[in-house]
VEXMI-100735 format. One record per residue (C-alpha): residue number from 1; residue in one letter; x, y, z. Coordinates in nm, 2 decimals. Example, Ala and Ser with C-alpha at 12.3 -4.5 7.8 and 13.67 -1.06 7.14 Angstrom:
<kolro num="1" residu="A" east="1.23" north="-0.45" up="0.78"/>
<kolro num="2" residu="S" east="1.37" north="-0.11" up="0.71"/>
END
This chain:
<kolro num="1" residu="M" east="-5.57" north="-1.87" up="1.57"/>
<kolro num="2" residu="K" east="-5.70" north="-1.52" up="1.49"/>
<kolro num="3" residu="Y" east="-6.02" north="-1.46" up="1.23"/>
<kolro num="4" residu="I" east="-6.27" north="-1.25" up="1.08"/>
<kolro num="5" residu="L" east="-6.61" north="-1.36" up="0.99"/>
<kolro num="6" residu="N" east="-6.87" north="-1.22" up="0.77"/>
<kolro num="7" residu="P" east="-7.17" north="-1.12" up="0.97"/>
<kolro num="8" residu="S" east="-7.42" north="-1.30" up="0.75"/>
<kolro num="9" residu="F" east="-7.23" north="-1.63" up="0.83"/>
<kolro num="10" residu="K" east="-7.23" north="-1.60" up="1.21"/>
<kolro num="11" residu="S" east="-7.47" north="-1.87" up="1.26"/>
<kolro num="12" residu="S" east="-7.22" north="-2.10" up="1.09"/>
<kolro num="13" residu="E" east="-6.90" north="-2.00" up="1.30"/>
<kolro num="14" residu="E" east="-6.83" north="-2.30" up="1.46"/>
<kolro num="15" residu="Q" east="-6.89" north="-2.50" up="1.14"/>
<kolro num="16" residu="I" east="-6.64" north="-2.31" up="0.95"/>
<kolro num="17" residu="T" east="-6.37" north="-2.32" up="1.23"/>
<kolro num="18" residu="N" east="-6.41" north="-2.67" up="1.22"/>
<kolro num="19" residu="Y" east="-6.35" north="-2.71" up="0.87"/>
<kolro num="20" residu="V" east="-6.05" north="-2.48" up="0.92"/>
<kolro num="21" residu="N" east="-5.90" north="-2.69" up="1.19"/>
<kolro num="22" residu="K" east="-5.97" north="-3.01" up="0.99"/>
<kolro num="23" residu="F" east="-5.85" north="-2.88" up="0.65"/>
<kolro num="24" residu="N" east="-5.57" north="-3.14" up="0.60"/>
<kolro num="25" residu="T" east="-5.79" north="-3.45" up="0.67"/>
<kolro num="26" residu="K" east="-6.15" north="-3.34" up="0.52"/>
<kolro num="27" residu="G" east="-6.28" north="-3.18" up="0.22"/>
<kolro num="28" residu="I" east="-6.26" north="-3.22" up="-0.15"/>
<kolro num="29" residu="L" east="-5.93" north="-3.13" up="-0.33"/>
<kolro num="30" residu="F" east="-5.99" north="-2.87" up="-0.61"/>
<kolro num="31" residu="G" east="-5.72" north="-2.81" up="-0.86"/>
<kolro num="32" residu="D" east="-5.37" north="-2.94" up="-0.85"/>
<kolro num="33" residu="G" east="-5.27" north="-2.79" up="-0.50"/>
<kolro num="34" residu="K" east="-4.90" north="-2.74" up="-0.64"/>
<kolro num="35" residu="R" east="-4.87" north="-2.40" up="-0.49"/>
<kolro num="36" residu="N" east="-5.19" north="-2.30" up="-0.28"/>
<kolro num="37" residu="K" east="-5.45" north="-2.58" up="-0.17"/>
<kolro num="38" residu="I" east="-5.79" north="-2.52" up="-0.25"/>
<kolro num="39" residu="K" east="-6.09" north="-2.77" up="-0.08"/>
<kolro num="40" residu="L" east="-6.45" north="-2.76" up="-0.10"/>
<kolro num="41" residu="F" east="-6.70" north="-2.80" up="0.19"/>
<kolro num="42" residu="D" east="-7.07" north="-2.80" up="0.21"/>
<kolro num="43" residu="L" east="-7.22" north="-2.55" up="0.45"/>
<kolro num="44" residu="D" east="-7.59" north="-2.61" up="0.46"/>
<kolro num="45" residu="S" east="-7.72" north="-2.56" up="0.09"/>
<kolro num="46" residu="L" east="-7.36" north="-2.38" up="-0.02"/>
<kolro num="47" residu="T" east="-7.08" north="-2.52" up="-0.13"/>
<kolro num="48" residu="I" east="-6.77" north="-2.32" up="0.02"/>
<kolro num="49" residu="N" east="-6.43" north="-2.29" up="-0.12"/>
<kolro num="50" residu="M" east="-6.14" north="-2.26" up="0.13"/>
<kolro num="51" residu="K" east="-5.82" north="-2.17" up="0.00"/>
<kolro num="52" residu="S" east="-5.48" north="-2.26" up="0.21"/>
<kolro num="53" residu="F" east="-5.20" north="-2.04" up="0.12"/>
<kolro num="54" residu="K" east="-4.83" north="-2.18" up="0.08"/>
<kolro num="55" residu="K" east="-4.65" north="-2.18" up="0.40"/>
<kolro num="56" residu="P" east="-4.44" north="-1.83" up="0.40"/>
<kolro num="57" residu="N" east="-4.09" north="-1.83" up="0.44"/>
<kolro num="58" residu="L" east="-3.89" north="-1.72" up="0.74"/>
<kolro num="59" residu="I" east="-3.89" north="-1.35" up="0.64"/>
<kolro num="60" residu="N" east="-4.26" north="-1.35" up="0.56"/>
<kolro num="61" residu="K" east="-4.36" north="-1.51" up="0.86"/>
<kolro num="62" residu="I" east="-4.22" north="-1.22" up="1.03"/>
<kolro num="63" residu="A" east="-4.34" north="-0.96" up="0.78"/>
<kolro num="64" residu="Y" east="-4.68" north="-1.09" up="0.79"/>
<kolro num="65" residu="K" east="-4.69" north="-1.08" up="1.16"/>
<kolro num="66" residu="Y" east="-4.58" north="-0.73" up="1.21"/>
<kolro num="67" residu="F" east="-4.57" north="-0.54" up="0.88"/>
<kolro num="68" residu="R" east="-4.79" north="-0.66" up="0.61"/>
<kolro num="69" residu="K" east="-5.14" north="-0.80" up="0.59"/>
<kolro num="70" residu="S" east="-5.16" north="-1.19" up="0.49"/>
<kolro num="71" residu="K" east="-5.27" north="-1.29" up="0.15"/>
<kolro num="72" residu="A" east="-5.58" north="-1.45" up="0.31"/>
<kolro num="73" residu="R" east="-5.68" north="-1.11" up="0.48"/>
<kolro num="74" residu="R" east="-5.60" north="-0.92" up="0.15"/>
<kolro num="75" residu="S" east="-5.83" north="-1.17" up="-0.01"/>
<kolro num="76" residu="Y" east="-6.12" north="-1.11" up="0.20"/>
<kolro num="77" residu="E" east="-6.07" north="-0.72" up="0.21"/>
<kolro num="78" residu="Y" east="-6.04" north="-0.68" up="-0.14"/>
<kolro num="79" residu="A" east="-6.35" north="-0.92" up="-0.21"/>
<kolro num="80" residu="N" east="-6.56" north="-0.70" up="0.00"/>
<kolro num="81" residu="K" east="-6.40" north="-0.38" up="-0.16"/>
<kolro num="82" residu="L" east="-6.48" north="-0.52" up="-0.52"/>
<kolro num="83" residu="L" east="-6.85" north="-0.61" up="-0.42"/>
<kolro num="84" residu="E" east="-6.89" north="-0.25" up="-0.26"/>
<kolro num="85" residu="N" east="-6.77" north="-0.10" up="-0.63"/>
<kolro num="86" residu="G" east="-7.03" north="-0.35" up="-0.82"/>
<kolro num="87" residu="I" east="-6.74" north="-0.59" up="-0.96"/>
<kolro num="88" residu="G" east="-6.84" north="-0.96" up="-0.95"/>
<kolro num="89" residu="T" east="-6.64" north="-1.17" up="-0.72"/>
<kolro num="90" residu="P" east="-6.78" north="-1.46" up="-0.51"/>
<kolro num="91" residu="Q" east="-6.91" north="-1.41" up="-0.18"/>
<kolro num="92" residu="P" east="-6.65" north="-1.37" up="0.09"/>
<kolro num="93" residu="L" east="-6.71" north="-1.58" up="0.40"/>
<kolro num="94" residu="A" east="-6.40" north="-1.55" up="0.64"/>
<kolro num="95" residu="Y" east="-6.02" north="-1.54" up="0.66"/>
<kolro num="96" residu="F" east="-5.81" north="-1.74" up="0.92"/>
<kolro num="97" residu="E" east="-5.47" north="-1.69" up="1.03"/>
<kolro num="98" residu="N" east="-5.25" north="-1.91" up="1.25"/>
<kolro num="99" residu="Y" east="-4.94" north="-1.80" up="1.44"/>
<kolro num="100" residu="N" east="-4.66" north="-1.89" up="1.66"/>
<kolro num="101" residu="W" east="-4.40" north="-1.72" up="1.84"/>
<kolro num="102" residu="L" east="-4.21" north="-1.64" up="1.53"/>
<kolro num="103" residu="G" east="-4.52" north="-1.52" up="1.28"/>
<kolro num="104" residu="L" east="-4.76" north="-1.64" up="1.05"/>
<kolro num="105" residu="T" east="-4.76" north="-2.02" up="1.01"/>
<kolro num="106" residu="D" east="-5.07" north="-2.07" up="0.77"/>
<kolro num="107" residu="S" east="-5.37" north="-1.87" up="0.68"/>
<kolro num="108" residu="Y" east="-5.69" north="-1.96" up="0.48"/>
<kolro num="109" residu="Y" east="-5.96" north="-1.75" up="0.28"/>
<kolro num="110" residu="I" east="-6.30" north="-1.90" up="0.26"/>
<kolro num="111" residu="S" east="-6.57" north="-1.80" up="-0.02"/>
<kolro num="112" residu="E" east="-6.87" north="-1.92" up="-0.18"/>
<kolro num="113" residu="H" east="-6.76" north="-2.16" up="-0.45"/>
<kolro num="114" residu="L" east="-6.89" north="-2.04" up="-0.77"/>
<kolro num="115" residu="Q" east="-6.95" north="-2.28" up="-1.08"/>
<kolro num="116" residu="A" east="-6.85" north="-2.11" up="-1.37"/>
<kolro num="117" residu="D" east="-6.95" north="-2.19" up="-1.73"/>
<kolro num="118" residu="L" east="-6.56" north="-2.12" up="-1.86"/>
<kolro num="119" residu="T" east="-6.27" north="-1.87" up="-1.79"/>
<kolro num="120" residu="F" east="-6.09" north="-1.65" up="-2.01"/>
<kolro num="121" residu="R" east="-5.87" north="-1.93" up="-2.07"/>
<kolro num="122" residu="E" east="-6.10" north="-2.10" up="-2.28"/>
<kolro num="123" residu="L" east="-6.13" north="-1.83" up="-2.52"/>
<kolro num="124" residu="V" east="-5.76" north="-1.81" up="-2.55"/>
<kolro num="125" residu="N" east="-5.74" north="-2.18" up="-2.64"/>
<kolro num="126" residu="D" east="-6.03" north="-2.18" up="-2.86"/>
<kolro num="127" residu="S" east="-6.11" north="-1.91" up="-3.11"/>
<kolro num="128" residu="D" east="-6.42" north="-2.13" up="-3.21"/>
<kolro num="129" residu="Y" east="-6.54" north="-2.10" up="-2.88"/>
<kolro num="130" residu="P" east="-6.97" north="-2.08" up="-2.88"/>
<kolro num="131" residu="D" east="-7.02" north="-1.68" up="-2.88"/>
<kolro num="132" residu="F" east="-6.65" north="-1.60" up="-2.89"/>
<kolro num="133" residu="E" east="-6.65" north="-1.26" up="-2.98"/>
<kolro num="134" residu="N" east="-6.94" north="-1.17" up="-2.80"/>
<kolro num="135" residu="I" east="-6.78" north="-1.28" up="-2.48"/>
<kolro num="136" residu="L" east="-6.45" north="-1.14" up="-2.55"/>
<kolro num="137" residu="R" east="-6.62" north="-0.78" up="-2.60"/>
<kolro num="138" residu="Q" east="-6.83" north="-0.79" up="-2.29"/>
<kolro num="139" residu="F" east="-6.51" north="-0.89" up="-2.08"/>
<kolro num="140" residu="T" east="-6.34" north="-0.60" up="-2.25"/>
<kolro num="141" residu="K" east="-6.60" north="-0.39" up="-2.13"/>
<kolro num="142" residu="F" east="-6.58" north="-0.56" up="-1.76"/>
<kolro num="143" residu="S" east="-6.19" north="-0.46" up="-1.79"/>
<kolro num="144" residu="F" east="-6.28" north="-0.11" up="-1.87"/>
<kolro num="145" residu="D" east="-6.51" north="-0.08" up="-1.57"/>
<kolro num="146" residu="L" east="-6.23" north="-0.20" up="-1.34"/>
<kolro num="147" residu="H" east="-6.00" north="0.06" up="-1.49"/>
<kolro num="148" residu="Q" east="-6.26" north="0.35" up="-1.46"/>
<kolro num="149" residu="K" east="-6.30" north="0.27" up="-1.09"/>
<kolro num="150" residu="G" east="-5.92" north="0.26" up="-1.05"/>
<kolro num="151" residu="I" east="-5.89" north="-0.11" up="-0.97"/>
<kolro num="152" residu="E" east="-5.54" north="-0.24" up="-1.09"/>
<kolro num="153" residu="F" east="-5.62" north="-0.63" up="-1.08"/>
<kolro num="154" residu="L" east="-5.25" north="-0.77" up="-1.08"/>
<kolro num="155" residu="D" east="-5.31" north="-1.09" up="-1.12"/>
<kolro num="156" residu="H" east="-5.55" north="-1.00" up="-1.44"/>
<kolro num="157" residu="S" east="-5.44" north="-1.36" up="-1.63"/>
<kolro num="158" residu="P" east="-5.64" north="-1.61" up="-1.81"/>
<kolro num="159" residu="G" east="-5.76" north="-1.82" up="-1.52"/>
<kolro num="160" residu="N" east="-5.85" north="-1.57" up="-1.28"/>
<kolro num="161" residu="T" east="-6.20" north="-1.46" up="-1.42"/>
<kolro num="162" residu="L" east="-6.46" north="-1.69" up="-1.41"/>
<kolro num="163" residu="I" east="-6.74" north="-1.64" up="-1.65"/>
<kolro num="164" residu="K" east="-7.10" north="-1.73" up="-1.63"/>
<kolro num="165" residu="K" east="-7.39" north="-1.71" up="-1.90"/>
<kolro num="166" residu="G" east="-7.67" north="-1.49" up="-1.79"/>
<kolro num="167" residu="N" east="-8.00" north="-1.41" up="-2.01"/>
<kolro num="168" residu="E" east="-7.99" north="-1.33" up="-2.37"/>
<kolro num="169" residu="N" east="-7.62" north="-1.37" up="-2.43"/>
<kolro num="170" residu="Q" east="-7.52" north="-1.16" up="-2.16"/>
<kolro num="171" residu="Y" east="-7.23" north="-1.28" up="-1.94"/>
<kolro num="172" residu="N" east="-7.16" north="-1.21" up="-1.58"/>
<kolro num="173" residu="F" east="-6.76" north="-1.19" up="-1.46"/>
<kolro num="174" residu="Y" east="-6.63" north="-1.26" up="-1.12"/>
<kolro num="175" residu="L" east="-6.28" north="-1.22" up="-1.00"/>
<kolro num="176" residu="V" east="-6.06" north="-1.51" up="-0.81"/>
<kolro num="177" residu="D" east="-5.73" north="-1.50" up="-0.66"/>
<kolro num="178" residu="L" east="-5.74" north="-1.17" up="-0.50"/>
<kolro num="179" residu="N" east="-5.43" north="-1.11" up="-0.29"/>
<kolro num="180" residu="R" east="-5.25" north="-0.85" up="-0.52"/>
<kolro num="181" residu="M" east="-5.44" north="-0.53" up="-0.61"/>
<kolro num="182" residu="N" east="-5.37" north="-0.18" up="-0.63"/>
<kolro num="183" residu="F" east="-5.65" north="0.10" up="-0.61"/>
<kolro num="184" residu="H" east="-5.59" north="0.43" up="-0.76"/>
<kolro num="185" residu="E" east="-5.78" north="0.77" up="-0.80"/>
<kolro num="186" residu="A" east="-5.75" north="0.75" up="-1.19"/>
<kolro num="187" residu="M" east="-5.57" north="0.50" up="-1.43"/>
<kolro num="188" residu="D" east="-5.35" north="0.64" up="-1.73"/>
<kolro num="189" residu="I" east="-5.36" north="0.46" up="-2.06"/>
<kolro num="190" residu="D" east="-5.03" north="0.26" up="-2.00"/>
<kolro num="191" residu="Q" east="-5.14" north="0.14" up="-1.68"/>
<kolro num="192" residu="R" east="-5.46" north="0.01" up="-1.85"/>
<kolro num="193" residu="M" east="-5.29" north="-0.14" up="-2.12"/>
<kolro num="194" residu="K" east="-5.01" north="-0.32" up="-1.89"/>
<kolro num="195" residu="N" east="-5.30" north="-0.45" up="-1.67"/>
<kolro num="196" residu="L" east="-5.43" north="-0.64" up="-1.98"/>
<kolro num="197" residu="S" east="-5.09" north="-0.78" up="-2.11"/>
<kolro num="198" residu="R" east="-5.09" north="-1.11" up="-1.94"/>
<kolro num="199" residu="L" east="-5.42" north="-1.22" up="-2.07"/>
<kolro num="200" residu="T" east="-5.37" north="-1.35" up="-2.43"/>
<kolro num="201" residu="P" east="-5.06" north="-1.36" up="-2.67"/>
<kolro num="202" residu="K" east="-5.28" north="-1.38" up="-2.96"/>
<kolro num="203" residu="K" east="-5.30" north="-1.08" up="-3.22"/>
<kolro num="204" residu="E" east="-5.64" north="-1.11" up="-3.33"/>
<kolro num="205" residu="M" east="-5.79" north="-1.11" up="-2.96"/>
<kolro num="206" residu="I" east="-5.60" north="-0.77" up="-2.91"/>
<kolro num="207" residu="A" east="-5.75" north="-0.64" up="-3.20"/>
<kolro num="208" residu="I" east="-6.11" north="-0.70" up="-3.09"/>
<kolro num="209" residu="M" east="-6.04" north="-0.59" up="-2.73"/>
<kolro num="210" residu="S" east="-5.86" north="-0.28" up="-2.85"/>
<kolro num="211" residu="D" east="-6.17" north="-0.22" up="-3.07"/>
<kolro num="212" residu="E" east="-6.40" north="-0.25" up="-2.80"/>
<kolro num="213" residu="Y" east="-6.19" north="-0.07" up="-2.54"/>
<kolro num="214" residu="S" east="-6.20" north="0.25" up="-2.75"/>
<kolro num="215" residu="K" east="-6.57" north="0.24" up="-2.77"/>
<kolro num="216" residu="Y" east="-6.56" north="0.36" up="-2.39"/>
<kolro num="217" residu="Y" east="-6.24" north="0.53" up="-2.35"/>
<kolro num="218" residu="S" east="-6.08" north="0.88" up="-2.56"/>
<kolro num="219" residu="E" east="-5.84" north="0.73" up="-2.73"/>
<kolro num="220" residu="S" east="-5.83" north="0.60" up="-3.10"/>
<kolro num="221" residu="S" east="-5.86" north="0.21" up="-3.14"/>
<kolro num="222" residu="S" east="-5.54" north="0.22" up="-3.34"/>
<kolro num="223" residu="L" east="-5.34" north="0.37" up="-3.03"/>
<kolro num="224" residu="I" east="-5.49" north="0.13" up="-2.80"/>
<kolro num="225" residu="F" east="-5.42" north="-0.15" up="-2.99"/>
<kolro num="226" residu="E" east="-5.06" north="-0.03" up="-3.04"/>
<kolro num="227" residu="K" east="-5.02" north="0.02" up="-2.68"/>
<kolro num="228" residu="M" east="-5.20" north="-0.31" up="-2.60"/>
<kolro num="229" residu="W" east="-4.98" north="-0.51" up="-2.82"/>
<kolro num="230" residu="H" east="-4.67" north="-0.32" up="-2.69"/>
<kolro num="231" residu="A" east="-4.74" north="-0.42" up="-2.32"/>
<kolro num="232" residu="T" east="-4.84" north="-0.78" up="-2.43"/>
<kolro num="233" residu="N" east="-4.51" north="-0.83" up="-2.61"/>
<kolro num="234" residu="E" east="-4.30" north="-0.69" up="-2.33"/>
<kolro num="235" residu="F" east="-4.49" north="-0.95" up="-2.08"/>
<kolro num="236" residu="Q" east="-4.45" north="-1.25" up="-2.34"/>
<kolro num="237" residu="E" east="-4.07" north="-1.16" up="-2.38"/>
<kolro num="238" residu="K" east="-4.01" north="-1.13" up="-2.00"/>
<kolro num="239" residu="F" east="-4.23" north="-1.45" up="-1.92"/>
<kolro num="240" residu="A" east="-4.00" north="-1.63" up="-2.19"/>
<kolro num="241" residu="R" east="-3.68" north="-1.51" up="-2.02"/>
<kolro num="242" residu="K" east="-3.81" north="-1.63" up="-1.67"/>
<kolro num="243" residu="K" east="-3.92" north="-1.97" up="-1.82"/>
<kolro num="244" residu="K" east="-3.57" north="-2.00" up="-1.97"/>
<kolro num="245" residu="L" east="-3.39" north="-1.91" up="-1.63"/>
<kolro num="246" residu="K" east="-3.58" north="-2.15" up="-1.45"/>
<kolro num="247" residu="K" east="-3.46" north="-2.42" up="-1.69"/>
<kolro num="248" residu="K" east="-3.12" north="-2.34" up="-1.65"/>
<kolro num="249" residu="L" east="-3.13" north="-2.35" up="-1.25"/>
<kolro num="250" residu="K" east="-3.32" north="-2.67" up="-1.26"/>
<kolro num="251" residu="F" east="-3.05" north="-2.81" up="-1.49"/>
<kolro num="252" residu="W" east="-2.76" north="-2.69" up="-1.23"/>
<kolro num="253" residu="K" east="-2.95" north="-2.82" up="-0.96"/>
<kolro num="254" residu="S" east="-2.96" north="-3.15" up="-1.10"/>
END
């Protein structure tokens, strides 16, 4: 086993390692666990979130051993990079990797478990959500700040931003599911709009987001709306085609 531990949690090293070793039999399951499995554990007064990534296929076993960083390692390193840039994400504690003679067998990313008030998905599903427009506008500013810092969060989708209410109708945003990111010196408008394309298919939300984004970016709200809406439609069409293909493959397999 190989692991890197946040120095702030050095005193809990033995307990964290024990939780990893007993992951399959201990802890409280969080979510459906269909792809990656997440379990919660108590660490003194803190609840920690341990994510076990899906076991890699043969090619990825070898790739993660010799050529690429594992998803767990990337999650840990990207979390630290986000925090260094002043971007919210749950406190990273550690990552663990297990190997055999062939390659990576399993890996774990461990972070603080953050109790959110909502995710972006609630806004997509309920346009009457309390303080809807204010949250949406603050989220858009949060996304703009990401882009200004050259951070392209490739899984910028409805469930991957946790939102907590602060004081006086202010909201704090925290990114999760961190293993896919690009970091740029600068991002152009097309990269920025494409990065927002997975969030919502609703035109009225795109209108609010483009209006807010234009307050901080040197393009008109109409141009930003046009590009954001175009990128959103492209994603939705691609997603629909992929879903249709999966249905066909399932039919032939059955």
